[in-house]
Backbone as JSON Lines, residues from 0, in Angstrom:
{"i":0,"aa":"M","n":[-17.53,3.81,-5.86],"ca":[-17.83,3.8,-4.53],"c":[-16.19,2.8,-4.66]}
{"i":1,"aa":"Y","n":[-15.96,2.4,-3.38],"ca":[-14.99,1.14,-3.06],"c":[-15.48,-0.28,-2.83]}
{"i":2,"aa":"E","n":[-14.98,-1.15,-3.46],"ca":[-15.77,-2.44,-3.14],"c":[-15.38,-3.18,-2.2]}
{"i":3,"aa":"P","n":[-16.2,-3.8,-1.38],"ca":[-15.34,-4.6,0.03],"c":[-14.2,-5.63,-0.5]}
{"i":4,"aa":"T","n":[-13.46,-5.16,1.24],"ca":[-12.57,-5.69,0.62],"c":[-12.13,-7.48,0.85]}
{"i":5,"aa":"R","n":[-11.8,-7.9,-0.04],"ca":[-11.33,-9.54,-0.14],"c":[-10.09,-9.66,0.07]}
{"i":6,"aa":"T","n":[-9.65,-10.87,1.02],"ca":[-8.2,-11.36,0.83],"c":[-8.09,-12.08,-0.53]}
{"i":7,"aa":"L","n":[-6.97,-11.74,-0.84],"ca":[-6.84,-12.66,-2.28],"c":[-6.13,-14.07,-1.97]}
{"i":8,"aa":"T","n":[-5.72,-14.54,-2.74],"ca":[-5.54,-15.79,-2.85],"c":[-3.88,-15.93,-2.52]}
{"i":9,"aa":"K","n":[-3.36,-15.37,-3.23],"ca":[-2.06,-14.64,-3.05],"c":[-1.46,-14.83,-1.51]}
{"i":10,"aa":"V","n":[-2.71,-13.67,-0.42],"ca":[-2.59,-13.33,0.6],"c":[-2.67,-14.87,1.47]}
{"i":11,"aa":"Y","n":[-3.12,-15.65,1.49],"ca":[-3.16,-16.75,1.9],"c":[-2.22,-17.43,1.55]}
{"i":12,"aa":"A","n":[-1.88,-17.46,0.22],"ca":[-0.53,-18.5,-0.06],"c":[0.78,-18.15,0.69]}
{"i":13,"aa":"S","n":[0.76,-17.25,0.74],"ca":[2.07,-16.12,1.22],"c":[2.06,-16.58,3.5]}
{"i":14,"aa":"G","n":[0.98,-16.0,3.54],"ca":[0.36,-16.57,4.82],"c":[0.95,-18.32,5.07]}
{"i":15,"aa":"A","n":[0.28,-19.64,4.37],"ca":[0.54,-20.29,4.86],"c":[2.06,-20.54,4.51]}
{"i":16,"aa":"A","n":[2.77,-19.87,3.7],"ca":[4.11,-20.49,3.51],"c":[4.96,-19.77,4.87]}
{"i":17,"aa":"G","n":[4.54,-18.58,5.46],"ca":[5.6,-18.28,6.24],"c":[5.17,-19.68,7.68]}
{"i":18,"aa":"A","n":[4.05,-19.75,7.95],"ca":[4.01,-20.52,8.99],"c":[4.79,-21.77,8.67]}
{"i":19,"aa":"V","n":[4.9,-22.2,7.41],"ca":[5.39,-23.54,7.56],"c":[7.13,-23.45,7.63]}
{"i":20,"aa":"V","n":[7.47,-21.8,6.8],"ca":[8.86,-22.07,7.43],"c":[9.1,-21.88,9.12]}
{"i":21,"aa":"T","n":[8.57,-21.17,9.49],"ca":[8.41,-20.73,10.61],"c":[8.47,-22.04,11.56]}
{"i":22,"aa":"I","n":[7.7,-23.32,11.34],"ca":[7.17,-24.78,11.51],"c":[8.61,-25.65,11.46]}
{"i":23,"aa":"L","n":[8.88,-25.51,10.04],"ca":[10.24,-25.75,9.25],"c":[11.32,-25.87,10.67]}
{"i":24,"aa":"M","n":[11.52,-24.72,10.14],"ca":[12.98,-23.59,11.63],"c":[12.76,-24.16,12.98]}
{"i":25,"aa":"W","n":[11.56,-24.55,13.59],"ca":[11.23,-25.33,14.71],"c":[11.88,-26.66,15.32]}
{"i":26,"aa":"V","n":[11.12,-27.77,13.97],"ca":[11.63,-28.95,13.75],"c":[13.19,-29.08,13.41]}
{"i":27,"aa":"L","n":[13.43,-28.38,12.95],"ca":[14.92,-28.38,12.56],"c":[15.82,-28.67,14.05]}
{"i":28,"aa":"K","n":[15.66,-27.18,14.88],"ca":[16.2,-27.27,15.52],"c":[15.81,-28.43,16.92]}
{"i":29,"aa":"Q","n":[14.75,-28.58,16.82],"ca":[14.11,-29.94,18.06],"c":[14.56,-31.06,17.78]}
{"i":30,"aa":"Y","n":[14.82,-31.72,16.12],"ca":[15.27,-33.09,16.09],"c":[16.02,-33.07,15.23]}
{"i":31,"aa":"A","n":[17.03,-32.14,14.54],"ca":[17.96,-32.53,14.02],"c":[19.54,-31.79,14.63]}
{"i":32,"aa":"G","n":[18.8,-31.1,15.56],"ca":[20.09,-30.0,16.26],"c":[20.37,-29.04,15.29]}
{"i":33,"aa":"I","n":[19.68,-29.09,14.69],"ca":[20.24,-27.46,13.04],"c":[19.02,-25.9,13.76]}
{"i":34,"aa":"E","n":[20.49,-25.0,14.59],"ca":[19.8,-23.66,14.79],"c":[20.62,-22.83,14.1]}
{"i":35,"aa":"M","n":[19.56,-22.27,13.28],"ca":[19.59,-21.1,12.48],"c":[19.56,-19.77,13.61]}
{"i":36,"aa":"P","n":[20.71,-18.92,12.98],"ca":[20.78,-17.53,13.33],"c":[19.06,-17.02,13.08]}
{"i":37,"aa":"Q","n":[18.51,-16.52,14.07],"ca":[17.46,-15.53,14.15],"c":[16.92,-14.56,12.53]}
{"i":38,"aa":"D","n":[18.02,-13.98,12.3],"ca":[18.22,-13.05,11.46],"c":[17.93,-13.59,9.87]}
{"i":39,"aa":"V","n":[18.4,-15.07,9.66],"ca":[18.91,-15.98,9.13],"c":[16.97,-16.73,8.56]}
{"i":40,"aa":"A","n":[16.61,-16.89,9.53],"ca":[15.31,-17.45,9.49],"c":[14.3,-16.45,9.09]}
{"i":41,"aa":"A","n":[14.02,-15.55,9.8],"ca":[13.55,-14.39,9.55],"c":[13.52,-13.63,7.65]}
{"i":42,"aa":"A","n":[14.29,-13.64,6.68],"ca":[15.05,-13.11,5.83],"c":[14.78,-14.45,5.02]}
{"i":43,"aa":"L","n":[14.91,-15.79,5.84],"ca":[14.44,-17.12,4.76],"c":[12.69,-17.24,4.59]}
{"i":44,"aa":"T","n":[12.3,-16.4,5.82],"ca":[10.73,-16.97,6.15],"c":[10.31,-15.28,5.11]}
{"i":45,"aa":"V","n":[10.95,-14.57,4.48],"ca":[10.16,-13.45,4.17],"c":[10.21,-13.91,2.59]}
{"i":46,"aa":"L","n":[11.68,-14.52,2.05],"ca":[11.85,-15.18,0.5],"c":[11.1,-16.1,0.09]}
{"i":47,"aa":"I","n":[10.41,-16.55,1.18],"ca":[9.89,-17.94,0.51],"c":[8.51,-17.23,0.86]}
{"i":48,"aa":"M","n":[8.01,-17.02,1.64],"ca":[6.47,-16.04,1.36],"c":[7.07,-15.08,0.1]}
{"i":49,"aa":"T","n":[7.49,-14.68,-0.33],"ca":[7.1,-13.62,-1.15],"c":[7.54,-14.31,-2.31]}
{"i":50,"aa":"I","n":[7.95,-15.75,-2.14],"ca":[7.9,-16.6,-3.28],"c":[6.55,-17.03,-3.78]}
{"i":51,"aa":"A","n":[5.72,-17.7,-2.39],"ca":[4.8,-17.65,-3.21],"c":[3.67,-17.38,-3.25]}
{"i":52,"aa":"A","n":[3.82,-15.71,-3.36],"ca":[3.06,-14.56,-3.23],"c":[2.48,-14.74,-4.8]}
{"i":53,"aa":"W","n":[3.75,-14.7,-5.33],"ca":[4.56,-14.32,-6.52],"c":[4.13,-15.43,-7.6]}
{"i":54,"aa":"V","n":[4.2,-16.61,-7.66],"ca":[3.75,-17.59,-7.98],"c":[2.28,-18.15,-7.7]}
{"i":55,"aa":"T","n":[1.94,-17.91,-6.7],"ca":[0.08,-18.07,-7.19],"c":[-0.79,-17.2,-7.85]}
{"i":56,"aa":"P","n":[-1.42,-17.79,-8.63],"ca":[-1.86,-16.77,-9.69],"c":[-3.04,-16.33,-8.77]}
{"i":57,"aa":"L","n":[-3.85,-15.0,-9.53],"ca":[-5.5,-14.74,-9.07],"c":[-6.27,-15.46,-9.34]}
{"i":58,"aa":"L","n":[-7.48,-15.83,-8.78],"ca":[-8.74,-16.65,-9.02],"c":[-9.63,-15.57,-10.24]}
{"i":59,"aa":"P","n":[-10.17,-16.47,-11.21],"ca":[-11.27,-15.84,-11.95],"c":[-11.16,-14.25,-10.99]}
{"i":60,"aa":"G","n":[-12.25,-14.26,-10.17],"ca":[-13.32,-13.1,-9.52],"c":[-11.92,-12.45,-8.78]}
{"i":61,"aa":"E","n":[-10.68,-12.43,-8.7],"ca":[-10.01,-11.82,-8.06],"c":[-9.14,-10.33,-9.25]}
{"i":62,"aa":"V","n":[-9.64,-9.93,-9.41],"ca":[-9.32,-8.35,-10.12],"c":[-8.31,-7.29,-9.33]}
{"i":63,"aa":"R","n":[-7.32,-6.93,-9.77],"ca":[-6.29,-5.85,-9.79],"c":[-6.98,-4.4,-10.32]}
{"i":64,"aa":"R","n":[-7.84,-4.07,-8.65],"ca":[-8.08,-2.6,-9.17],"c":[-8.03,-1.87,-8.24]}
{"i":65,"aa":"I","n":[-7.92,-0.82,-8.31],"ca":[-7.46,0.52,-7.36],"c":[-8.54,1.16,-7.8]}
{"i":66,"aa":"P","n":[-10.09,1.56,-6.58],"ca":[-10.69,2.74,-6.76],"c":[-10.12,4.07,-6.8]}
{"i":67,"aa":"I","n":[-10.74,5.19,-7.54],"ca":[-10.44,6.27,-7.55],"c":[-11.87,6.92,-7.43]}
{"i":68,"aa":"E","n":[-11.42,8.34,-6.93],"ca":[-12.96,8.49,-6.81],"c":[-12.09,10.61,-7.4]}
{"i":69,"aa":"P","n":[-12.61,11.07,-7.47],"ca":[-12.48,12.54,-7.96],"c":[-12.35,13.09,-6.58]}
{"i":70,"aa":"P","n":[-11.33,14.08,-6.22],"ca":[-11.72,15.24,-5.25],"c":[-13.09,15.62,-5.19]}
{"i":71,"aa":"P","n":[-13.02,16.29,-3.98],"ca":[-14.13,16.89,-3.79],"c":[-13.99,18.24,-4.69]}
{"i":72,"aa":"V","n":[-15.19,19.22,-5.15],"ca":[-15.17,19.62,-6.08],"c":[-14.01,21.46,-5.29]}
{"i":73,"aa":"D","n":[-14.19,21.62,-4.34],"ca":[-13.75,22.43,-4.01],"c":[-12.26,22.3,-3.58]}
{"i":74,"aa":"V","n":[-11.98,21.9,-3.97],"ca":[-10.21,21.51,-3.92],"c":[-9.47,21.66,-5.5]}
{"i":75,"aa":"V","n":[-10.13,21.33,-6.29],"ca":[-9.99,21.73,-7.65],"c":[-9.76,22.72,-7.91]}
{"i":76,"aa":"Q","n":[-8.69,23.47,-8.57],"ca":[-8.48,24.63,-8.8],"c":[-8.42,24.87,-10.42]}
{"i":77,"aa":"P","n":[-8.71,25.59,-10.8],"ca":[-8.9,25.72,-12.25],"c":[-7.34,26.13,-12.51]}
{"i":78,"aa":"A","n":[-6.68,25.81,-13.84],"ca":[-5.44,26.61,-14.14],"c":[-5.37,27.74,-14.01]}
{"i":79,"aa":"P","n":[-4.51,28.64,-14.53],"ca":[-4.21,30.02,-14.58],"c":[-4.34,30.12,-15.7]}
{"i":80,"aa":"D","n":[-4.95,31.0,-16.97],"ca":[-5.18,31.34,-17.91],"c":[-3.63,32.26,-18.42]}
{"i":81,"aa":"D","n":[-3.18,31.38,-19.24],"ca":[-1.41,32.46,-19.32],"c":[-2.1,33.41,-19.8]}
{"i":82,"aa":"A","n":[-3.51,33.77,-21.17],"ca":[-3.09,35.1,-21.54],"c":[-3.87,36.23,-20.5]}
{"i":83,"aa":"A","n":[-4.32,35.92,-19.28],"ca":[-4.48,36.62,-18.34],"c":[-3.75,37.31,-17.5]}
{"i":84,"aa":"R","n":[-2.42,36.42,-17.48],"ca":[-1.34,36.94,-16.73],"c":[-0.8,38.44,-17.17]}
{"i":85,"aa":"P","n":[-0.02,38.43,-16.52],"ca":[0.94,40.57,-17.7],"c":[2.12,39.3,-18.08]}
{"i":86,"aa":"S","n":[2.56,40.01,-18.73],"ca":[4.18,39.28,-18.79],"c":[5.3,40.34,-18.16]}
{"i":87,"aa":"S","n":[6.66,39.6,-17.4],"ca":[7.63,39.74,-17.09],"c":[8.21,41.22,-17.09]}
{"i":88,"aa":"D","n":[7.67,41.66,-18.84],"ca":[7.72,43.27,-18.77],"c":[7.14,44.14,-18.83]}
{"i":89,"aa":"G","n":[5.88,43.53,-17.91],"ca":[5.1,44.46,-17.56],"c":[4.02,45.07,-18.74]}
{"i":90,"aa":"G","n":[4.16,44.57,-19.62],"ca":[3.27,44.81,-20.95],"c":[1.99,43.83,-21.09]}
{"i":91,"aa":"S","n":[1.6,43.99,-21.76],"ca":[0.26,42.8,-21.99],"c":[0.98,41.3,-22.92]}
{"i":92,"aa":"A","n":[0.59,40.43,-22.59],"ca":[0.76,38.93,-23.33],"c":[0.24,39.25,-25.25]}
{"i":93,"aa":"P","n":[0.93,38.76,-25.31],"ca":[0.95,38.73,-27.17],"c":[-0.55,38.29,-27.58]}
């Protein structure tokens, strides 16, 4: 079964980095008169968020685990038996 989902430390770090870059863009515009194009500011935010998530380590309890459940029984089809299939020349398979 699936475990309850938890937000990983990497997600927190990425979100915080995005907020910091957004506030920094506002401070630069408000107090230094530096206005950055919106596309550049968005790209910088994504870049900083990605770097923050990449360098943040997982805590000991945070495991990278993908739960896998087998498909329902009625979906699984057995592979055809090669010996039971007739050959292409109409004769029986050797």
